[in-house]
N, C-alpha and C positions, 0 to 999 in steps of 0.2 A: 370472618364472620360477615355473612351476607345480610345486608340491610334490607328488611322486608316491608318496612312502611315508611312513607313520606307524607307531608302535608302540602297540599297545593291550595292556595287561598288568594283571593283578590278582593279589593274594595274598589267601587267606582262611584264617583259624584258627577252628576249632570246637572246643568242648569242653561236654560235658554231664554230668549227675549219675550217669549209669550208668557212667561210667569211660572213655566214647569221646572220643578226641581226632582231630582230622583237620587236614590242610594241603592246600590247594589252590593251585597256581601255574599261571596261564594267560598265554600271549603269543599275539597275533594280529598280522600283519604285512600290512595292506591296501595293495595296490600298485595305483595309479591308471593304468589302461592308456590310457584316453581320457577325454573329459568325461562320458561316460555308462557306462563300464565300469571295474570294478576286480576283481582278484583277491586272495584273501585266504588264505594259509596260516595254519594255527593248531596250537597245541599245548597240552594241558592234563595236568598231573601231579597225581595225587592220592594221598594216603597216609592211612590210617585204622587206628587200633587198635581191638581187639575191646573190646565192652562187658564188664563184670565177670561177667556172668551166661551168657556165651557158651561153648559146648562142643560139639564135632562131634556129629552124631547118634549117639545110644546111649552117649555119654560123659558126660551130665549126671548130678548126684548124685541119688539116690533120695531123695524127701522135701524137696528144695530148695523154698524158697518162690518163687524167681524163676528162670527158665532158659529158654534158647532155643538153637536149632540153626540160626537164620536166618543164612546166610552173608553177607547184607547187613549184618549187625551184627558180623561177624568182622573181624580185622585183615587188611587187603589194601592193595595199591598198584595203581593203574591209570593208563593213558595213553589219551588220547583226541586224535586227530590228523586232520588233513584239509585241505581246500581249499574255497573257496567262490567262486562267480563271481556278481558283483552288477551288475545293469543298473538305471539310474535314468531311465526314459523319460519321466516327467511328461506323460502322455497324458490328456487330458480325454475322458470317456466320457459322452456325451449331456448334458453341461453339469451332471452330478449329482455326480460324483466323478471323481478321476484316480488312475491307479496311479503311486505315487511311487517304488516300489522293488520289483525282482524279484530274487530269489537262489535260487540252487541250490548246495547243500552236500553233499559227500561226505566221510565220516569212517570211521575204523576205531577201535574200542574194544577194549582189551586189559587184562584184570585178572589179577593174579598167582595168583588162585586157579583158573584156567582158562577163565572166562568170556570170550568175545570175541563182536564182532559187527560188521557192516557197516551204515552208516546212511546214507541219502539223504533230504534234506529239501528242500522248496520252499516259499519265503516269498514272499507277495505283500502288499505294504503300500499301503493306500489312503488318500487324503485327500479329505474331503468339501468342498463349497463353502458 
């Protein structure tokens, strides 16, 4: 019997001296469609607290030693989700190297502060001889 589904997941916790903490939870469910193809839906949730010195633009204290209005250092939640299609051809090219994997991924990124994007990536993995 061929196993067609596995679950890949991880959890990550981060903390620094500036007062930021974050949590990341990721799950991916690769499904083997054939010996050479698989489809991988995925989802990642991220939560971050603001650093101690963050304030929105023009709200920082006058004369403060440290301050920032960089929203990447603010508190927010984000979601990243999509699907990937992977092909493992193992084709030799001129007996120099082989293409061991091709993958196309499409995803959406949404952040609680209004930032959002669509992302498409193409991955080629080579193996040398």
